[in-house]
C-alpha positions as CSV (number, residue, x, y, z in Angstrom):
1,M,-2.0,-74.7,-57.7
2,N,-5.0,-76.1,-55.3
3,K,-2.4,-76.4,-52.6
4,T,-1.5,-72.9,-53.3
5,N,-5.2,-71.9,-52.9
6,T,-5.5,-73.4,-50.1
7,A,-2.8,-72.1,-47.8
8,V,-4.5,-68.3,-49.1
9,K,-7.7,-69.2,-47.5
10,I,-6.4,-70.2,-44.2
11,L,-4.2,-67.0,-43.7
12,F,-6.9,-64.9,-45.0
13,I,-9.4,-67.0,-42.3
14,I,-6.7,-66.1,-40.0
15,L,-6.5,-62.2,-40.8
16,L,-10.2,-62.5,-40.3
17,C,-10.1,-64.0,-37.0
18,M,-7.7,-61.1,-35.4
19,I,-9.8,-58.1,-37.0
20,A,-13.2,-59.7,-35.5
21,F,-12.1,-60.7,-32.1
22,P,-10.1,-57.9,-29.8
23,A,-6.5,-58.7,-28.9
24,H,-7.0,-58.9,-25.1
25,L,-9.2,-62.3,-25.7
26,F,-6.2,-64.0,-26.6
27,S,-3.9,-61.8,-24.5
28,E,-5.7,-63.2,-21.0
29,N,-4.1,-66.3,-21.9
30,N,-0.9,-65.1,-20.7
31,Y,-1.4,-65.1,-17.5
32,K,-0.3,-69.1,-15.8
33,R,-1.9,-68.1,-12.6
34,K,-4.6,-66.0,-10.6
35,I,-4.1,-65.2,-7.2
36,S,-5.2,-62.9,-4.7
37,I,-3.8,-60.1,-3.1
38,S,-3.6,-62.3,0.5
39,E,-1.6,-65.2,-1.0
40,W,0.9,-62.7,-3.1
41,I,1.9,-61.2,0.0
42,G,1.7,-64.7,1.8
43,E,3.9,-66.6,-0.5
44,M,6.1,-63.6,-0.4
45,E,6.5,-63.7,3.5
46,K,6.6,-67.6,3.4
47,C,9.9,-67.8,0.6
48,K,13.1,-69.2,2.3
49,D,14.7,-68.5,-1.1
50,P,17.2,-65.4,-1.6
51,K,14.9,-64.5,-4.6
52,Y,11.3,-64.7,-5.5
53,C,9.9,-64.2,-8.9
54,L,6.6,-64.2,-9.8
55,E,5.9,-64.2,-13.3
56,N,2.8,-64.4,-16.1
57,T,0.1,-63.9,-13.5
58,E,-3.0,-62.1,-12.0
59,I,-3.3,-60.7,-8.9
60,F,-6.6,-59.3,-8.2
61,Y,-8.8,-58.1,-5.3
62,D,-10.6,-60.5,-3.8
63,E,-13.9,-59.4,-1.6
64,S,-13.8,-62.8,1.0
65,K,-10.0,-63.2,1.5
66,D,-8.3,-59.3,1.2
67,S,-10.8,-57.2,3.7
68,L,-6.9,-56.1,5.2
69,Y,-6.7,-54.6,1.8
70,S,-9.6,-53.3,1.0
71,W,-9.9,-49.3,1.0
72,N,-12.8,-49.2,3.2
73,Q,-10.3,-50.1,6.1
74,P,-10.9,-48.4,9.7
75,R,-9.7,-44.6,9.6
76,S,-6.3,-45.0,12.0
77,T,-5.1,-47.2,9.1
78,Q,-5.8,-44.9,6.6
79,L,-3.3,-42.4,8.4
80,G,-0.5,-45.5,8.8
81,K,-1.1,-45.3,12.1
82,T,-2.2,-49.2,11.7
83,T,-2.2,-51.3,14.9
84,K,-1.8,-54.6,12.3
85,K,1.1,-57.1,13.1
86,E,4.6,-56.0,10.5
87,I,4.9,-58.4,8.0
88,H,8.8,-58.9,6.8
89,I,9.6,-60.6,3.5
90,T,13.1,-61.4,3.4
91,P,14.2,-62.3,-0.7
92,L,14.6,-60.2,-3.7
93,I,11.4,-59.6,-4.9
94,L,10.9,-59.7,-9.2
95,I,7.3,-58.9,-10.3
96,K,7.6,-59.7,-14.2
97,N,5.0,-59.8,-16.7
98,C,2.1,-59.2,-13.8
99,K,-1.4,-58.1,-13.9
100,L,-1.5,-55.9,-10.6
101,P,-4.9,-55.5,-9.2
102,D,-7.1,-53.5,-11.6
103,N,-11.0,-54.6,-10.0
104,A,-10.7,-52.4,-6.9
105,T,-8.9,-49.6,-5.3
106,T,-6.4,-51.6,-2.6
107,I,-4.0,-50.9,0.1
108,V,-1.1,-52.8,0.8
109,N,0.4,-51.7,4.1
110,N,2.6,-52.5,7.2
111,I,5.0,-54.5,5.0
112,I,9.1,-54.0,5.7
113,F,10.8,-55.3,2.3
114,Q,14.1,-56.1,3.4
115,N,15.2,-56.3,-0.4
116,N,14.7,-54.5,-3.5
117,I,10.9,-55.1,-5.3
118,T,11.3,-54.8,-8.9
119,F,8.1,-54.4,-11.2
120,H,9.1,-55.2,-14.5
121,E,6.6,-55.4,-17.5
122,C,3.7,-55.3,-15.4
123,T,0.2,-54.2,-16.2
124,G,-3.0,-52.9,-14.4
125,A,-3.2,-51.2,-11.1
126,L,-6.8,-49.2,-10.9
127,Q,-5.5,-47.6,-7.8
128,L,-2.5,-49.8,-5.8
129,I,-1.4,-47.8,-2.5
130,F,1.5,-48.7,-0.4
131,R,0.9,-47.6,2.9
132,N,3.1,-47.3,6.2
133,C,5.7,-49.4,4.4
134,T,9.6,-49.9,4.4
135,F,11.7,-50.6,1.1
136,K,15.3,-51.3,2.7
137,Q,16.9,-51.9,-0.8
138,G,14.6,-49.4,-2.7
139,L,12.2,-50.4,-5.6
140,D,12.1,-50.3,-9.2
141,F,9.7,-50.0,-12.3
142,R,10.6,-51.0,-15.8
143,F,8.7,-51.2,-18.5
144,S,5.3,-51.2,-17.2
145,D,1.8,-49.8,-18.0
146,L,0.4,-49.1,-14.7
147,G,-2.6,-47.1,-13.9
148,V,-2.4,-45.4,-10.4
149,I,0.7,-46.6,-8.1
150,Q,1.0,-44.5,-4.8
151,F,3.5,-44.3,-1.6
152,E,1.8,-43.4,1.4
153,Y,4.1,-42.5,4.8
154,C,6.5,-45.3,3.5
155,S,10.3,-45.3,4.5
156,I,12.0,-45.9,0.9
157,L,15.9,-46.5,1.6
158,Q,19.1,-46.6,-1.2
159,R,16.7,-45.6,-4.5
160,T,13.9,-45.2,-6.6
161,V,14.0,-46.3,-10.3
162,I,11.8,-45.7,-12.8
163,Y,12.5,-47.1,-16.3
164,E,10.4,-46.5,-19.4
165,L,7.3,-46.7,-17.3
166,Q,3.8,-45.8,-18.7
167,I,1.8,-44.8,-16.1
168,N,-1.4,-42.6,-15.0
169,E,-0.5,-41.6,-11.7
170,F,2.9,-42.4,-9.5
171,S,3.3,-39.9,-6.4
172,F,4.3,-40.0,-3.0
173,G,2.8,-38.4,0.3
174,S,4.6,-38.1,3.7
175,C,7.6,-40.6,2.4
176,S,11.3,-40.8,3.9
177,F,13.9,-41.3,1.6
178,S,17.2,-42.1,2.2
179,T,20.6,-43.4,0.9
180,D,24.4,-44.2,0.7
181,H,26.7,-45.6,-1.0
182,K,26.5,-49.3,-0.7
183,V,25.8,-51.8,-3.9
184,V,22.0,-51.8,-4.7
185,K,21.2,-55.4,-6.2
186,S,17.9,-55.7,-8.3
187,P,16.7,-59.2,-8.2
188,F,18.0,-61.2,-11.0
189,N,20.8,-59.0,-12.1
190,I,18.5,-56.1,-13.7
191,G,20.0,-52.8,-13.5
192,D,22.2,-53.0,-10.1
193,E,23.4,-49.7,-9.3
194,K,27.3,-50.0,-9.0
195,E,28.8,-48.2,-6.1
196,N,29.9,-44.4,-5.7
197,H,31.1,-42.3,-2.9
198,S,30.7,-39.4,-4.1
199,F,26.8,-39.0,-5.1
200,Q,23.8,-41.9,-5.0
201,Y,20.5,-41.8,-6.7
202,L,17.9,-41.1,-4.3
203,F,15.4,-41.3,-7.2
204,R,16.0,-42.2,-10.5
205,V,14.0,-41.7,-13.6
206,F,14.9,-42.6,-17.3
207,Q,12.1,-42.4,-19.7
208,N,12.2,-42.1,-23.6
209,E,9.0,-43.5,-25.3
210,K,6.9,-43.8,-22.4
211,K,5.0,-41.2,-20.2
212,I,3.7,-40.3,-16.8
213,N,0.8,-38.8,-16.8
214,T,0.6,-37.4,-12.8
215,F,4.0,-37.5,-11.0
216,Y,3.2,-36.2,-7.3
217,M,5.6,-35.7,-4.0
218,S,4.2,-34.1,-1.3
219,H,5.2,-33.7,2.5
220,C,8.4,-36.1,2.0
221,K,11.6,-35.9,4.6
222,I,14.9,-36.6,2.1
223,L,16.9,-37.7,5.8
224,P,20.5,-36.9,5.9
225,T,23.1,-39.1,4.2
226,E,26.9,-39.1,3.7
227,V,26.7,-38.6,0.2
228,T,25.0,-36.3,-2.2
229,P,21.3,-37.8,-3.2
230,V,20.4,-37.1,-6.3
231,L,16.8,-37.3,-8.0
232,T,17.2,-37.1,-11.9
233,F,14.4,-36.9,-14.1
234,Y,15.8,-37.7,-17.6
235,G,13.6,-37.9,-20.3
236,G,10.2,-38.2,-20.6
237,K,7.1,-36.3,-20.7
238,Y,4.6,-35.2,-18.0
239,D,1.3,-34.1,-18.1
240,V,1.3,-32.9,-14.5
241,F,4.3,-32.4,-11.8
242,V,4.2,-31.6,-9.1
243,F,6.6,-31.2,-5.8
244,Q,4.9,-29.4,-3.1
245,D,6.5,-29.2,0.8
246,M,9.7,-30.7,0.3
247,N,13.1,-29.7,1.7
248,F,16.2,-31.0,-1.0
249,A,18.3,-30.5,1.6
250,N,21.8,-31.3,0.2
251,S,20.3,-33.1,-3.1
252,I,20.5,-32.6,-6.7
253,V,17.2,-32.3,-8.3
254,D,17.9,-32.5,-11.9
255,F,15.3,-32.2,-14.9
256,T,17.6,-32.8,-18.0
257,N,15.8,-33.1,-21.2
258,C,12.0,-33.6,-19.5
259,S,8.9,-31.9,-20.7
260,V,5.6,-31.4,-18.9
261,K,2.8,-30.4,-21.3
262,E,0.0,-29.4,-18.9
263,N,0.8,-28.3,-14.8
264,F,4.0,-27.9,-13.5
265,M,3.6,-27.2,-9.7
266,V,6.9,-26.5,-7.5
267,C,5.4,-24.9,-4.3
268,N,6.8,-23.8,-0.4
269,C,9.9,-25.9,-1.2
270,K,13.9,-25.6,-0.2
271,F,16.9,-26.3,-2.4
272,N,20.3,-26.0,-1.3
273,R,22.0,-27.0,-5.1
274,P,21.3,-25.3,-8.4
275,F,17.7,-26.7,-9.5
276,G,19.2,-28.5,-12.5
277,T,17.1,-27.9,-16.2
278,R,18.7,-28.6,-19.5
279,K,16.5,-28.9,-22.1
280,F,13.4,-28.7,-19.9
281,N,10.2,-27.3,-20.9
282,F,7.8,-26.9,-19.1
283,P,3.9,-24.7,-19.4
284,K,4.6,-21.0,-19.3
285,D,1.2,-19.9,-18.6
286,N,0.4,-22.9,-16.4
287,S,3.0,-23.0,-14.1
288,S,3.9,-22.1,-9.8
289,F,7.4,-22.3,-9.4
290,N,8.1,-19.0,-7.2
291,W,12.0,-18.0,-7.6
292,S,12.1,-17.4,-4.3
293,Q,12.8,-21.0,-3.7
294,L,15.7,-20.3,-6.1
295,D,17.0,-17.0,-5.4
296,S,20.1,-18.8,-3.4
297,V,20.9,-21.3,-6.1
298,G,19.7,-20.5,-9.3
299,L,19.5,-22.7,-12.4
300,G,22.6,-25.6,-13.0
301,L,23.5,-27.7,-16.1
302,Y,24.4,-31.0,-14.5
303,I,26.7,-33.3,-17.0
304,E,28.2,-35.3,-14.2
305,Y,26.9,-35.8,-10.9
306,E,30.6,-36.3,-9.6
307,Q,31.4,-32.5,-10.7
308,P,29.4,-29.5,-9.4
309,A,26.9,-28.1,-11.6
310,Y,27.6,-25.2,-14.7
311,T,25.9,-22.2,-12.4
312,N,26.2,-18.6,-13.4
313,K,28.9,-18.2,-10.8
314,T,31.3,-21.4,-12.9
315,D,34.3,-20.0,-15.1
316,T,34.3,-22.9,-17.1
317,L,30.2,-22.3,-18.0
318,I,31.4,-18.6,-19.0
319,S,34.2,-19.3,-21.2
320,D,32.2,-22.0,-22.6
321,V,29.9,-20.4,-25.2
322,S,27.4,-23.2,-25.7
323,L,27.4,-23.7,-22.1
324,F,26.7,-20.1,-21.5
325,N,23.6,-20.1,-24.1
326,E,21.9,-23.1,-22.9
327,L,21.7,-21.8,-19.4
328,N,21.1,-18.7,-20.4
329,S,18.2,-20.1,-22.2
330,E,17.0,-21.9,-19.3
331,Y,16.9,-18.7,-17.4
332,R,14.8,-16.9,-20.1
333,K,12.3,-19.8,-20.0
334,F,11.9,-19.2,-16.4
335,F,11.5,-15.2,-16.9
336,S,9.5,-15.8,-19.9
337,M,6.9,-18.0,-17.4
338,Y,6.9,-14.9,-15.2
339,R,6.5,-12.6,-17.4
340,T,3.5,-14.7,-18.8
341,Q,1.8,-14.9,-15.3
342,G,2.3,-11.3,-14.0
343,D,4.6,-12.1,-11.2
344,I,7.2,-9.3,-11.3
345,E,8.9,-9.6,-8.3
346,S,9.9,-13.9,-9.2
347,A,10.9,-12.8,-12.6
348,N,12.8,-9.1,-11.7
349,A,15.4,-11.5,-9.1
350,C,15.2,-14.2,-12.1
351,Y,16.6,-11.5,-14.5
352,K,18.9,-10.3,-12.0
353,Q,20.9,-13.7,-11.9
354,M,20.9,-14.1,-15.6
355,K,22.4,-10.5,-16.1
356,N,25.2,-11.1,-13.2
357,M,25.9,-14.3,-15.7
358,E,26.0,-11.9,-18.5
359,T,28.2,-9.9,-17.0
360,R,31.0,-12.1,-15.7
361,R,31.0,-13.2,-19.0
362,Y,31.5,-9.5,-20.5
363,N,34.5,-9.4,-18.1
364,Y,35.6,-12.9,-19.2
365,L,35.5,-11.5,-22.6
366,Y,37.4,-8.3,-22.0
367,H,40.6,-10.3,-20.2
368,Q,40.8,-12.3,-23.1
369,N,41.2,-9.9,-25.2
370,P,40.7,-6.4,-24.3
371,S,39.3,-3.4,-26.2
372,I,37.4,0.0,-25.6
373,N,33.7,-1.4,-26.6
374,K,34.0,-4.6,-24.3
375,W,35.7,-3.0,-21.2
376,F,32.4,-0.6,-21.8
377,N,29.8,-3.1,-21.9
378,W,31.6,-5.3,-18.7
379,R,31.8,-1.6,-16.6
380,F,28.6,-0.4,-17.7
381,N,26.4,-3.5,-17.1
382,Q,28.4,-3.5,-13.6
383,F,27.1,0.3,-13.1
384,L,23.3,-0.8,-14.2
385,K,23.5,-3.8,-11.4
386,N,24.8,-1.0,-8.4
387,F,22.3,1.7,-9.8
388,S,19.0,0.1,-10.5
389,E,19.6,-3.7,-9.9
390,Y,19.8,-4.4,-14.2
391,G,17.0,-1.6,-14.4
392,T,14.5,-3.9,-12.1
393,N,14.5,-1.9,-9.1
394,P,13.6,2.1,-9.8
395,V,13.5,3.1,-6.2
396,Q,17.1,2.2,-5.5
397,S,18.0,4.3,-8.7
398,L,16.0,6.9,-7.6
399,I,17.2,6.6,-3.4
400,I,21.3,6.7,-5.3
401,S,20.1,9.5,-7.5
402,M,19.0,11.4,-3.9
403,W,22.3,11.1,-2.0
404,T,24.2,12.3,-5.0
405,I,22.2,15.3,-5.0
406,L,23.4,15.8,-1.4
407,I,26.3,15.0,-1.7
408,F,26.7,17.8,-4.4
409,A,24.8,20.3,-2.3
410,A,27.7,19.6,0.7
411,V,29.9,20.5,-1.9
412,Y,28.3,23.5,-2.8
413,F,27.9,24.4,1.1
414,F,31.4,25.9,1.1
415,F,31.2,27.7,-2.0
416,Y,29.7,31.1,-2.7
417,S,26.5,31.7,-4.1
418,D,24.5,35.1,-5.3
419,W,21.2,33.3,-3.8
420,D,22.5,34.1,0.2
421,G,25.3,36.1,-0.4
422,I,26.9,34.7,2.2
423,N,30.9,34.9,2.1
424,R,34.1,36.4,4.3
425,T,32.8,40.3,3.9
426,F,29.6,39.4,4.6
427,L,30.4,38.2,8.1
428,I,33.3,40.4,8.4
429,K,30.3,43.4,8.0
430,Q,28.2,41.4,10.2
431,H,31.0,41.4,13.0
432,R,31.4,44.9,12.5
433,K,28.2,46.0,13.6
434,I,28.0,43.7,16.5
435,M,31.2,45.3,17.7
436,Q,29.5,48.9,17.0
437,Y,27.0,47.9,18.6
438,F,28.6,47.3,22.0
439,R,30.6,50.3,21.8
440,S,28.4,53.0,20.6
441,E,24.7,53.6,22.2
442,Q,22.8,52.3,19.6
443,R,20.5,49.9,20.2
444,L,19.4,47.0,18.1
445,E,15.9,48.8,16.5
446,D,18.4,51.7,15.1
447,F,20.5,48.9,13.3
448,Y,17.6,47.4,11.6
449,T,16.4,51.1,10.4
450,E,19.7,51.6,9.2
451,N,19.4,48.8,6.8
452,Y,15.9,49.8,5.5
453,I,16.3,53.6,5.5
454,E,15.2,53.8,1.7
455,D,12.3,51.6,2.1
456,M,10.9,53.9,4.7
457,K,11.6,56.7,3.0
458,T,9.6,55.5,0.1
459,Y,6.8,54.1,2.0
460,A,6.7,58.1,3.3
461,D,6.9,59.7,0.4
462,Y,4.2,57.2,-1.0
463,K,1.6,57.9,1.7
464,K,2.7,61.8,1.0
465,E,1.7,61.5,-2.4
466,M,-2.0,59.3,-1.7
467,R,-2.6,63.0,0.7
468,E,-1.7,65.6,-1.8
469,S,-3.5,63.6,-4.8
470,K,-6.8,63.3,-2.6
471,V,-8.6,65.9,-4.5
472,E,-6.9,65.1,-8.1
473,I,-8.2,61.4,-8.4
474,P,-11.2,59.5,-7.9
475,V,-11.9,57.6,-4.1
476,F,-11.4,54.1,-5.2
477,I,-7.8,54.7,-6.4
478,L,-7.4,55.8,-2.8
479,L,-8.3,53.1,-1.4
480,L,-6.6,50.9,-3.3
481,G,-3.5,52.3,-2.7
482,K,-3.9,52.5,1.4
483,P,-4.2,48.8,2.1
484,L,-0.6,48.2,-0.3
485,Y,1.1,50.9,1.8
486,L,-0.3,48.9,5.1
487,L,0.9,45.4,3.8
488,S,4.2,47.4,3.3
489,I,4.7,49.0,6.5
490,I,3.4,46.5,8.7
491,R,6.3,43.8,8.4
492,H,8.7,46.8,9.1
493,K,6.5,47.9,12.1
494,I,6.6,44.1,13.7
495,L,10.3,43.7,13.3
496,S,10.7,47.1,14.9
497,F,8.5,45.9,17.4
498,I,10.5,43.0,18.4
499,Y,13.9,44.6,18.4
500,R,12.5,47.3,20.6
501,R,11.4,44.8,23.3
502,T,14.2,42.3,22.9
503,E,16.9,45.0,23.4
504,V,19.8,43.4,26.3
505,L,22.3,45.6,26.5
506,Q,20.4,49.2,26.4
507,G,23.8,51.4,27.0
508,R,27.5,50.4,26.3
509,W,28.8,47.1,26.9
510,I,31.6,48.9,29.2
511,N,28.8,50.7,31.5
512,L,27.6,47.7,32.8
513,K,28.1,46.1,36.2
514,P,29.6,42.4,36.5
515,E,26.0,40.7,36.9
516,R,24.3,42.7,33.9
517,K,27.5,41.4,31.6
518,V,27.1,37.9,32.9
519,V,23.1,38.2,31.9
520,V,23.6,39.8,28.6
521,G,26.7,37.8,27.1
522,L,24.9,34.8,27.9
523,V,21.6,35.9,26.0
524,V,24.1,37.2,23.2
525,I,26.0,33.8,22.8
526,T,22.8,32.3,22.3
527,S,21.3,34.6,19.6
528,L,24.6,34.8,18.1
529,L,24.3,30.6,18.0
530,I,20.6,31.0,17.0
531,Y,21.6,33.5,14.1
532,M,24.9,31.2,12.8
533,I,22.4,27.8,12.6
534,Y,19.8,30.2,10.5
535,L,22.5,30.9,8.1
536,G,23.8,27.9,8.4
537,F,20.4,26.8,7.4
538,V,20.0,29.6,4.4
539,R,23.2,27.9,3.1
540,A,22.2,24.5,3.2
541,L,18.9,25.3,1.3
542,N,20.1,27.5,-1.2
543,S,23.0,24.3,-1.9
544,T,20.4,21.8,-1.9
545,T,18.2,23.7,-4.2
546,L,21.2,24.4,-6.7
547,S,22.1,20.9,-6.8
548,I,18.6,20.1,-7.4
549,N,18.2,22.5,-9.9
550,A,22.2,21.0,-11.5
551,F,20.9,16.9,-11.4
552,S,18.3,17.8,-13.4
553,T,18.7,20.2,-16.0
554,L,16.1,22.7,-15.3
555,G,18.3,25.5,-16.3
556,F,15.6,28.4,-14.4
557,G,18.7,30.8,-14.8
558,A,22.0,31.7,-14.6
559,I,24.7,29.3,-12.4
560,P,24.8,31.4,-8.7
561,V,28.3,30.1,-8.2
562,K,31.4,31.1,-9.9
563,G,35.0,29.5,-9.9
564,V,36.1,25.7,-9.8
565,S,31.9,25.1,-8.3
566,R,30.6,26.3,-11.5
567,Y,32.5,23.7,-13.5
568,I,31.2,20.8,-10.6
569,T,27.5,22.3,-11.7
570,I,27.9,21.6,-15.2
571,L,29.6,18.0,-14.1
572,E,26.4,17.1,-12.1
573,G,24.2,18.6,-14.8
574,F,25.4,15.9,-17.0
575,L,25.4,13.2,-14.4
576,G,22.0,13.8,-13.3
577,W,20.9,13.7,-17.1
578,F,22.5,10.5,-17.6
579,L,21.0,8.6,-14.0
580,L,17.5,10.4,-14.5
581,S,17.6,8.8,-18.3
582,I,18.2,5.0,-16.7
583,F,15.8,5.9,-13.8
584,S,13.1,6.8,-16.4
585,V,13.7,4.1,-18.2
586,S,13.8,1.5,-15.2
587,L,10.2,2.6,-14.3
588,I,8.9,2.8,-17.3
589,S,9.6,-1.1,-17.9
590,Q,8.1,-1.7,-14.4
591,M,4.7,0.1,-15.0
592,L,4.4,-1.2,-18.2
593,Q,5.3,-4.8,-16.6
594,N,2.7,-4.4,-14.1
């Protein structure tokens, strides 16, 4: 019994010690060594073995030894243009269970790693900067908890692997990447990459529980390669994720099961392959990703990188309802983001690609099981695409409506209209007057007067009546009548004067001399051409007016055409009602979005 009580007391004392003293006081003893940065790099450089392993060691910044790795270096060094002698490190490098410098901002520069370097289960790194370094067999970060790691002006060949990394900031600035289908060996068989002849991971991130607070890649180059480079970010959570001024060339960029919490920015980047967004979440109100960067490639679902992505143009995706709904959901995330931010141009472009996918889906469903309803769904979507780009472009629908009006106007041009009365009977009548003009002694003024005899007589009677009523009516009534008479008669006076002054025949055609006939003939031909142009203009104006009236269904009177053309106007009226309704909805939709 006493032994039992003693054991309980000992356990109680141990528990009190664990609570009273911070755990890090005990963890300090985990590191067997403590070396400076220069010592660490010197060891790697001098190592003649094929593998170099540094375990359970604290690497720290020593002011007396590590001046070359200080933040306060010459400006040329900070820009990656140092003249410092290059250091070649040959063996495979494994940094395991080590503490990286966390007592100062340090810069490791001008080092060429001939083989892979892996950081495994490491901590620390207040701000560790690799500048102007070359990694010929890539680098790995696995199961580590770090502060800030930056790469500037570096050349990274083969691939970069990030596996369950907890880090505050991970950034690449002005770096170059390249890969091929060769086997990449990590030290001590940690995640060796298998050879693949169709693609190779250029950047591979696999996260499950860990979190990368900030990931930043800017002004980096992906060099041409024989295989397809893949940048995959599988799983994991990010607070900030930034791609800036990147040309991904023929690379695959895939964000599967990723989540960005605070800010997601893709700026001035170029994609030649679909952007992988399977189950990718990002903040709608705090993201910057203009759709023009994706307009030529769109979004895609990557299942296996050996195979092309499933896109809105892939037949397999169109036929698979689960894949279709998944990609449609990704498009709607981007569309919702643009709507939230008021980026109407990007929202419309994204929406058009989403609707194109829907149209192809309707096409597939109709050919699988034809029905009238499916046919109308398919064709109506096709019509909306061509007419108004699915309601995103009211200007295009207005232009098409104007062309429709002009086409119908061209049809009406060849049919009789009560508005102008121009038909064969009218033309024959006018032609007979011309023949009579050349055969008789009548002048142009006489022909004009004949057409308005009744009007002139009416005006004369009106004038006579005012003169006779001079005594019987008030003076101010007579004063009102005089301007009315003058306004009515002045038009006829002016036209009579014009016809009188422009008389060219002055007699009968047969009595004219040959020289005179030439002059008169030229004048008459010119006048006839002008008259025909005038008649054509009047007919075109009336036809266009009629087409606008029918298309807009104003219906401001009886239809001034007969026969077949009347039924054409009814057809145009129905078509105009339909097209203008779509135009109105499209216009209102865009106005509400703005």
